[in-house]
N, C-alpha and C positions, 0 to 999 in steps of 0.2 A: 587622563588623555584618550582621546578617540583614536579613531584610525585614521584622519587625513591630519592630525595634531600629529601623529607617529612619523608622515608622510614627509614632511615639511623638516622632522627634526630630523631621518635619515639621511636627507640631502643633506648636511648642512653636518652630518657627525660624522658621516661613512658608513663603509662597510663594518665598523665595531664584531658584527658579528663574529668574524674570521677569526676574534679567539678562543672562540667556543669547538674546537674543532682538531680533531687527532690526525694531525699530517707529517708525512713520513718522507722522506726526501729517496725521488726516483734514482739518485745517485746522476743526474743530466745539470736541469734548468729546473725543471717542476717541481711541485709539489703534489704528491697523493694523497686523494685524504679519504681515509679508510669508516666506514660509520662504524659504529657502537655493534649492530644487531645486525645478521648476514639480510641478503637480500637490497634492490635497488643497485640503478649506476649514478654515484653521483660525480658532480663535474668537479674542474675545476676549485672552482670555486667554494665547493665544502657541499652543496646544496643537493640533496638527494629528491629527482624527478620524476613525477607518475610516467607513463607512456604514453605514445600521443596516438594512443586508442580513442582518447574520448571527444576527437573533435571527426574522426568518420563514423564513431558509435552516435554522436547529435547529428550526422548529418547523415550520409544516406544509413545509417537507421533509422533515428527518430523521426528527424527529418525526408525519407523517400519511403520506409519499407511503413505501407500500411498496417500491418499487423503488431510489426516492434509498437509504433505509434498508440495500438493499442491498445497492447500490452502495459506497456507501461503508464497509460493512464487509467485501466480500467485501476491496477496497482494503488496510484499515486491518489484516483477520487475516492479510495474504496477508505485505506483509513483515517482522512480529518470525518468522518462521518462519526467514527467516538468521538470521548471528548478525554479529552487529560486532566482532569479532577487533582484541586489537593481535599485532604482528609483532615480531619483529626487523628493522632498517632494510633488511638484508643479508641476508637470505629465513634461513628456519629457521621449530620450531615453532613456535605458538601459545601467546603470556606466557598465562594464564591470572590469575597473580599479580598481573602491571603491577596495578599502583594507577585507572589509565584505565581498564583492564578492570574492573578491581569494582566502579567507580562507574556504567556506563553499566550489569553486570548485576543494581545496586542501585542503579537513580539518586536515590533518595528512599524513606525510611522505610517509606513506604506504596504504594510499584509499584517493579515488578518491571517487568526489562525490553519483557517483555513489552505489558505493561498501557501503557511511557510511550507506549513506537513507536506503539502501537493508538491512542493519544490524538492523539498528536500526527497521524498523518496524519486522524483522524477531524476535530482544529478545522483541519486546511493543509484540508481539503476542503471544508468551510463558511463558511472566511471566509478564501480564500487565504492566511493569515499565522498561522504559530505562532513561542512566544517559550517559549526556555526561560529560566527563571530560574534563574542560578549560587549559589547560599551556599555560600559558600568555609568552612574550617576554621581554627584557631589559626594553621595556616603558612601561611595566602593560599592553598591553593589546591583550585580547586574539591572539595567534598565532599557537591555534593547536585546535580541539579538536577529545578525542578521545573516543569512546565506551565504556564502562565498561557491564562486566557478571552483568547481575541486580542480580545475587542469591549473587554475594559476596558486596552487599552493604549491611551497616549497618545502621543502623539511628540513632540518639542519641540525645531523646529530652530535652530541659528546661523548669524552670520556667514560662516563656514567651512561649505564643501555637505559638508565632508567632520567635523564634526561636526555630532553630535546625540543627545540623552539620552531616556528613557524617561519617562513616566509610568504609575504603579496605578490606579486608579479603586478605590476602599474599599467602593464602595457598590455590588452590582452588579443594585440592579432600581433605581436612576438613568438616567438618561434618557441616549442618546446625544450630545445639545448642550447635556447640563447643567452650566454654568458653578460651579452649587455645589455638586458632591461632590466633598467629597479625593481628590484626588493623586494620592501619592505619590511623588517620582520617586528612579527608580533608575538607574545607573550606567548607561552603555553597554557598557562593557567586562562587565558582573552580567548580561548577555541575551542569551541567540544566538538571531536573527528570522533566520526560515527562511519562505520568501513564492514564490507565484507571481510571473508578469512581471506588468505595470499598463504600457500601456502610454499609459496618461491619469495612470497616479503613482507616482512613482519611490519614496515611503516605505510603498504598503500593496499588497497584492500581492490581485488578482482571482479570488476562487472559484469553482470552474468550474461552479456552481451556478447564477450571474447570469444568463449565454447562455442558463441550460434553464428559466429561472425560468417561460417561459410554456405551457412542453410540459407541466411539474410541476404549473402550475396548472390545465390545459385534465385534466392523467391525476386531480386532487385533484376536478372537479369534474362528471366524468366519473361519478366513482364515488360520490361528494355524487349526484347526482342518482337515480343508480340505487338509494341506499338510502332515502332518501328517497323514492323512488315505489313498492315492496315494504312500507313502513312504512304511508305516509298515502296510499296510491293510493283517492283520490273516486272515483274511474269505475266504472261497473258493466261485471261478467266480460260481461255480454249482455243483449239491451236486449227486449222479448217485444212486439209489437203485437198488436191486433187490429183487424178490417173495422168492426167495432161497439162505441162505445165504452161504457166498464165501470164500475162504480164501486168505493171505495175497497175493499170488501169480497170485493168478486171479485177484485177484483187482488194482494189480502193471500193469497188462497187460493192464487191460480193462483200466487206466490210461495213458498209455503211446497211446496205440492205438485213446481215446479222444482228447489225446491234439498232434498227430500227424496231426489229421482230420479236428482240427475248430481253427487250431492257427497260427499266421503269414499271408500267402498271402489264404488263404484256408477257413478266418473267412468268416462267413454267410453261410458255405454249407450247404447245409442240411444232419441231420441225421437219419437213419435206425436203429429205437432201438429193442430187441429181446422184445419176450413176455415177459415181468414181468418185462419191466426194466422204470426206471421213472428218467425224469429228472428235477430237482429245481433250479433254477437261485439263490444267492444267496445274491448277492454284485449287490453294489446299481449303478446308470446310472447316467448323468453327469448330468441333470434335477436337483436330486434330490440333489448335488451336488454342485446345484449352489446359493440356499438359496434365492431367489428373493427378498421375500418382507423383510425379515430379511435386506440385504445390501440394499435397499431399504433406512428403518427405519432408520440405522444409517448414511449413504451417505447421506441423507435428514439436520440430527440435525448439521450433522460437518459441511458441507458446510451453514448450519441457522447462527453456530451463529458466522462463520465469512463472512457473507454477499456478499460470491463468488454463479454465479449461476454453475450450480450443469453442465452444457456444458462447462465449459468453464474448469471446470479440468479432463477433460472424465467422471465423476462419469454417473453411466446407469439410474439412477433417469432422468437424465439430457438430454442422449444422446435418448433416448424411444421418446420424440418427438421434438430432434431437426432440426434445417432445417439451411440455410445459412441466411435466411431475420430474426429469430430467434439472432442468434449467432451474431450480429451485436447488435441488440439491447441490447443482454446480455452484450457487450462489456460494452457500455454505461451505464446500469445498472452498472455493478462494481467500475465505475466512479462515476456514480451520489449517490448511498448507500455507497461505502467504501472509495473509493480516501481519494475523497471532504472531505471528516473528519478528515484524516488522516491532510490533507495536513494545515490544518486550526489548528489542536494539535500543528503540529509544527511548523509550522509557526511564532502562535502567542507566541513559548514560543522565536524565533531568534528575534521579536521586540521589546516582556517587557526582552531577559537579552545581548540580544548579539548587537542588536541598539545601544540601548543607553554607550556603550561602546566605543560608536566610533564617537559620538554627540558629542556635545559642543560650547564653544567660537569660532570660525572662522573657524569651520568646514560643512560644505554643508547641509543640513537638506536631510537624506532621507528615504528611508520608503522599506520594501519588497516582493513581492506580486510573486505570480508563475504565471509563465510560461507555459500556456497547447496548444501553439500554434502548437509542435512538435509530439503531441500528436495523433495516427494514430487515434485511438476511436476515439476521441470527431472532427477529420478535417471532413467537410462536402464534400459533393461528390465535382469533380466538375464543372457539370452541375449548383447545386445548386448556389454554390460559384457567375458563372458568372449569376445567372440571378438576385441575390442579388445588384452584385455587377452594373450590370446595370441598375437595377429597379434606384439605387441611383443616378448614373452618369447622366440619361434623366431626373432628379428631384431635378438638381441642389441642391444634397448634397454632394457629392461627389468630389473634383475637380480632372483632367480626370488624373493625376499624381496619386494620392489617388486611382482611379481605376485599373489603372494599375502594381498599386501594390500591391493591393486585389487578382487580378486575375496571380500573379507573373511573370511580367515584369519589366522591369529596366524604372524609370522616362527617360521621356524626355523633352528639352529646350520647351521652351515657356505652359508647360501642367499644368500649375499650378492657372487654368479657373477655373467657373464652365461654364455650360451647365443652361440653363433656359427656360423652357419650351414658347414656343409660348403661347401671351393667360393672363398668370404671372407675374402682376410688383412688386418689390419689392420694401417696401416702408416702410421709421422710423415707429419704434413701436410707438412712441408719435402719430404720426398719426392716427394707430389702435385706442389706446385709446384715444384719442376725436373725432373720426369721420372725422374729414376734408380729404376733398379730394383729389386725386394726382392729380398733376397739366398735363395738359390734355398730354403739350408735352413730357412729359413724356411714356405714352403709346406706347408699340410701336406697329404700325401698322401687322396688322396680314394677318402672314404664313401658307402655306399650311400644309400639315398634319404631324407629328413626324417622325422623320425617325428614326432608331435604333439606339441606345445609341453607341454602338462601331463604327458607321458607322462616328461622329462625329468627333472625333478626328481630322485625316488629312485630314479637311475642316475648321476645328481653326488653327492647328499648322501651316497651309500652309497660311492661308490669316494674323497672327500674324507677319510673318515671311516677308513680303509686308510690310504693314504697320507699323513694328515697334512702333506700339505707344500704350497703355495704355484704349484709353477711348473705351469706348462699344461699340461693332460692333454689327448688325444685322448677323445673317448667318446661312441658312437654316431653318429659323425657330423658333434660338435659338437667346436668345442676352447672349453675352460674355460679362463678367464679372472678371477684376483680380484678386486675391487671395489677 
């Protein structure tokens, strides 16, 4: 039964969920509902409600503050650059046709994988919670995943602190504490709840924007002040005083003459004043309107709560010391301090809640891992990649085809061989443990110095093509052995 079917069932059946609550009489006429775990402020209907900070964070933070929007967008757009893949439990190539992988690639008909994780991170950063609704197919397995607005979810505790259920508010315009809103019960098994830690509430997570609310309000106030000042500035730019009193006609004439002489293209022209006249500026200059210290204060704290380097979101506190070198390091820092932890949060939920749904007798044992190979911020330079692969090939750590895959080349026939440097003799682990010497006939003759590993492949492949044998052969001072 999907969510829409449950809506009709809930309206017909009424509030059956109330039987799950731990109720205590207050001695008057009301029933006080006590949550099984500490935290939360339950209403008389027994539901634990989230705080009302989501609306203000979404409107005043994400909707109005440029830096908050940029920080959340930076995190939300970086996580789905990696791909959550399904692999055989004992290792091997990814299983792109596995049912779980197809579910992650297309969680629902209107949301692809990138949009799904992008919206999930946005909800998590604004509310501290994100909920995935599982829609099941005819076989009972998860067929769709839907991210739900976190401010519309309610939690119903029971006597057992290990058991609780969820409810979804139908009317998104209802007040956060409204008891008249229709709440549709959802089984706990059909909701995947990911949250940030909250030391004061065991059920709801704490949003990162809550401790930065003052810095966000301060930044908004500074922007609003400058905007209002520039739009409705009622203070004149200069005041002209005279030694003697003048009537209104002379004052208007002096004003027109001053404006015609120093406005527009004549701005900055020298002025000649008569005896007894004085000019005093009253307006603020652009440096006064900048509030550099105030901006740096709020920007640094907003970036700190989201763990986003200021240089990545164009914050002035980061651009003052920006170079191309530390920009690249900042992109790596974002992944190390923020994105990897998001991968762990979502990946653990998939392993704990979704992976067991597709396991069982007769089914292949699989696991999930994030594939970061396409993340530009984590890619090493081409020169470093070739140097690493060349060293591994020259020391016999990888085959020729492994080397070609690392540097982005297609495998070749006969390339599944290792290159053993001259003087390096492979021997069984038993010989190393017992100290027995290697027979002399197994020691290859000494050859000239090694060549660069990149030059080995051509000669080895040609030799293998001529001999068509799998026996070891010495080429260019190396022993070739098949993989």
